[in-house]
C-alpha positions as CSV (number, residue, x, y, z in Angstrom):
1,X,263.4,18.1,-7.0
2,X,262.0,20.8,-4.8
3,X,260.6,20.0,-1.4
4,X,257.2,20.8,-2.7
5,X,257.4,18.4,-5.4
6,X,258.5,15.7,-2.9
7,X,255.6,16.5,-0.7
8,X,253.3,16.5,-3.5
9,X,254.5,12.9,-4.5
10,X,254.0,11.5,-1.0
11,X,250.5,12.9,-0.6
12,X,249.8,11.4,-4.1
13,X,250.9,8.0,-2.9
14,X,249.4,8.1,0.6
15,X,246.0,6.5,0.7
16,X,245.8,7.0,4.7
17,X,244.8,10.4,5.2
18,X,245.1,10.0,9.0
19,X,248.8,10.1,8.6
20,X,248.5,13.4,6.7
21,X,246.0,14.9,9.5
22,X,248.8,13.8,12.2
23,X,251.4,15.6,10.1
24,X,249.1,18.8,9.6
25,X,248.4,18.7,13.5
26,X,252.0,18.6,14.5
27,X,253.0,21.6,11.8
28,X,250.0,23.5,13.1
29,X,251.0,23.1,16.8
30,X,254.6,24.1,15.9
31,X,253.5,27.1,14.1
32,X,251.2,28.2,16.9
33,X,253.9,28.0,19.4
34,X,256.5,30.0,17.3
35,X,253.7,32.5,16.7
36,X,252.9,33.0,20.3
37,X,256.6,33.3,21.2
38,X,257.1,35.9,18.6
39,X,253.9,37.8,19.7
40,X,254.8,37.8,23.6
41,X,258.4,39.4,22.6
42,X,256.8,42.0,20.8
43,X,254.7,42.7,23.5
44,X,257.2,42.9,25.9
45,X,259.7,44.9,23.6
46,X,256.9,47.5,23.1
47,X,256.0,47.7,26.7
48,X,259.7,48.4,27.7
49,X,260.1,51.2,25.1
50,X,256.9,52.7,26.3
51,X,258.1,52.5,30.0
52,X,261.3,54.1,29.1
53,X,259.5,56.8,27.3
54,X,257.0,57.5,30.2
55,X,258.4,56.1,33.1
56,X,255.5,57.3,35.3
57,X,252.8,55.4,33.4
58,X,254.7,52.0,34.2
59,X,252.0,50.6,36.3
60,X,249.4,50.8,33.6
61,X,251.8,49.6,30.8
62,X,252.9,46.7,32.8
63,X,249.2,45.5,33.6
64,X,248.3,45.9,29.9
65,X,251.2,44.0,28.9
66,X,250.7,41.0,31.3
67,X,246.9,41.0,30.2
68,X,247.7,41.1,26.5
69,X,250.4,38.5,26.8
70,X,247.9,36.2,28.7
71,X,245.3,36.6,25.9
72,X,248.0,35.6,23.4
73,X,249.1,32.7,25.3
74,X,245.3,31.6,25.7
75,X,244.8,31.6,21.9
76,X,248.1,29.7,21.3
77,X,247.3,27.0,23.8
78,X,243.7,26.8,22.2
79,X,245.2,26.2,18.9
80,X,247.7,23.6,20.2
81,X,244.8,21.7,21.7
82,X,243.0,22.0,18.4
83,X,246.0,20.7,16.4
84,X,246.6,17.8,19.1
85,X,242.8,16.9,18.5
86,X,243.5,16.6,14.9
87,X,246.4,14.3,15.6
88,X,244.7,12.2,18.2
89,X,241.2,12.0,16.6
90,X,242.4,10.9,13.3
């Protein structure tokens, strides 16, 4: 029996949908956090490669890297808040 079959049986047997909402919120928060971590890592990698290629532009590259990382972190925080609301409001 695969994981998908097991999950389908559990969903079919569940009459309390708030439990599924809590599960979905928890999984969504985890995915948002992992995605933000990967995205910020890629931003840092690209910025370091750019600075290595063009050291005289390091100030502008660093500023853009910090701003972009902050935007990614803001979106991740918003998605975690939405997921927590799904968990707490159900």
